[in-house]
C-alpha positions in Angstrom: -64.2 3.9 -24.2 -62.9 7.4 -23.4 -59.2 8.3 -22.9 -58.4 10.2 -19.7 -55.1 12.1 -19.1 -53.9 11.2 -15.6 -51.1 13.2 -13.8 -48.9 10.2 -14.1 -49.6 9.9 -17.8 -48.6 13.5 -18.5 -45.4 13.3 -16.4 -44.4 10.2 -18.4 -45.1 11.9 -21.5 -43.0 14.8 -20.6 -40.1 12.6 -19.4 -40.2 10.9 -22.7 -40.0 14.3 -24.6 -37.3 15.6 -22.4 -35.4 12.3 -22.6 -35.6 12.3 -26.3 -34.3 15.9 -26.3 -31.5 15.2 -23.9 -30.6 12.1 -25.9 -30.0 14.3 -29.0 -27.7 16.9 -27.3 -24.3 16.3 -28.6 -25.3 14.4 -31.6 -23.2 15.6 -34.6 -24.2 15.3 -38.2 -22.5 16.2 -41.4 -23.9 18.8 -43.9 -23.4 18.3 -47.7 -19.7 19.8 -47.7 -18.6 17.0 -44.9 -18.3 19.5 -42.1 -19.7 18.9 -38.6 -22.7 20.6 -37.3 -25.1 20.2 -34.6 -25.6 20.8 -30.8 -22.6 20.9 -28.5 -22.7 18.3 -25.6 -23.1 20.1 -22.3 -20.4 19.3 -19.7 -20.0 19.8 -16.0 -23.8 20.2 -15.3 -24.4 21.1 -11.7 -27.4 22.3 -9.7 -27.0 25.1 -7.2 -29.7 26.3 -4.8 -30.1 29.7 -2.9 -30.3 29.6 0.8 -34.0 29.7 1.9 -35.4 33.2 2.4 -38.3 33.7 5.0 -40.7 36.2 3.8 -42.9 37.9 6.5 -46.5 38.3 5.8 -47.4 41.2 3.4 -43.7 41.5 2.1 -41.9 40.8 -0.8 -38.4 39.4 -1.4 -35.8 38.8 -4.1 -33.6 35.7 -4.2 -30.5 34.5 -6.2 -28.7 31.5 -6.7 -25.3 31.7 -8.4 -23.4 29.3 -10.6 -19.8 28.5 -9.8 -17.3 30.5 -11.8 -16.9 29.6 -15.3 -20.3 28.3 -15.5 -23.7 29.6 -17.0 -27.3 29.0 -16.3 -29.1 26.4 -18.4 -32.2 26.0 -16.4 -34.1 27.3 -13.4 -36.3 26.1 -10.7 -37.8 27.4 -7.4 -40.0 26.6 -4.2 -42.4 29.1 -3.2 -45.1 27.4 -1.2 -48.2 29.6 -1.0 -46.3 32.7 -2.1 -47.2 34.5 -5.3 -44.3 34.2 -7.7 -43.3 37.5 -9.7 -40.7 35.9 -11.8 -37.8 33.3 -11.8 -35.3 34.0 -14.6 -31.9 32.9 -15.9 -29.5 36.0 -15.8 -26.3 34.6 -17.3 -24.4 33.4 -14.4 -27.3 33.5 -11.9 -31.0 32.8 -11.3 -33.2 35.6 -9.8 -36.5 35.2 -8.5 -39.1 37.9 -6.9 -41.9 36.6 -4.6 -44.8 38.3 -2.8 -46.2 36.9 0.2 -49.8 37.9 0.5 -50.7 35.2 3.1 -51.1 35.8 6.8 -48.1 33.7 7.7 -44.5 33.8 6.9 -43.2 31.7 4.1 -39.9 30.3 3.0 -38.6 30.5 -0.8 -35.6 29.6 -2.7 -34.5 29.4 -6.3 -32.4 26.8 -8.1 -29.9 27.3 -11.0 -28.9 24.6 -13.3 -25.5 25.4 -14.5 -23.1 23.9 -17.0 -19.5 24.9 -17.9 -19.1 27.9 -20.2 -18.5 27.1 -23.7 -18.7 29.1 -27.0 -22.4 28.2 -27.2 -23.5 29.6 -23.9 -23.4 33.4 -23.5 -24.6 35.5 -20.8 -27.7 37.4 -22.0 -28.5 39.2 -19.0 -26.9 41.0 -16.1 -27.4 41.9 -12.6 -28.6 45.3 -13.6 -31.5 43.6 -15.6 -32.5 41.7 -12.5 -32.5 44.8 -10.2 -34.8 46.6 -12.9 -37.1 43.5 -13.1 -37.4 43.6 -9.2 -38.1 47.2 -9.3 -40.7 47.2 -12.0 -42.6 44.3 -10.3 -42.3 45.8 -6.8 -44.0 49.3 -8.2 -46.6 47.1 -10.0 -47.4 45.1 -6.8 -47.6 48.4 -4.7 -49.9 50.1 -7.0 -52.2 46.8 -7.1 -52.2 46.8 -3.3 -53.2 50.7 -3.2 -55.9 50.1 -5.7 -57.2 47.3 -3.5 -57.6 49.6 -0.5 
């Protein structure tokens, strides 16, 4: 009998892996000198979604979801329907996304920030300027691709 992967099996496997990783967060151990080491527990985890943005046919849009004050992004998510996704990235205290609607109808998109209270282990690696640069670069690339297609 040949083993077959099903979507349910794959999702179950992912949940087991993520669950095991989540169970180890906050686990402390002692090194040879007796001092504590290990991951710090995440506290105050909260999910924030941007407002839905409608993108007209043939247009692009950038979207942001901001963590509350004193929190940092630890995860991202998005909904894009049939739109091309340029990127969805964490930028320290917010998640930014860029979308290109190549369809013939308007579409709605939003991004999600999964946030945790800021601790010494969570640092902002990116800034708003990085997001603006990423949007500008991808916009230019897509415009060139569109010109080449003509």
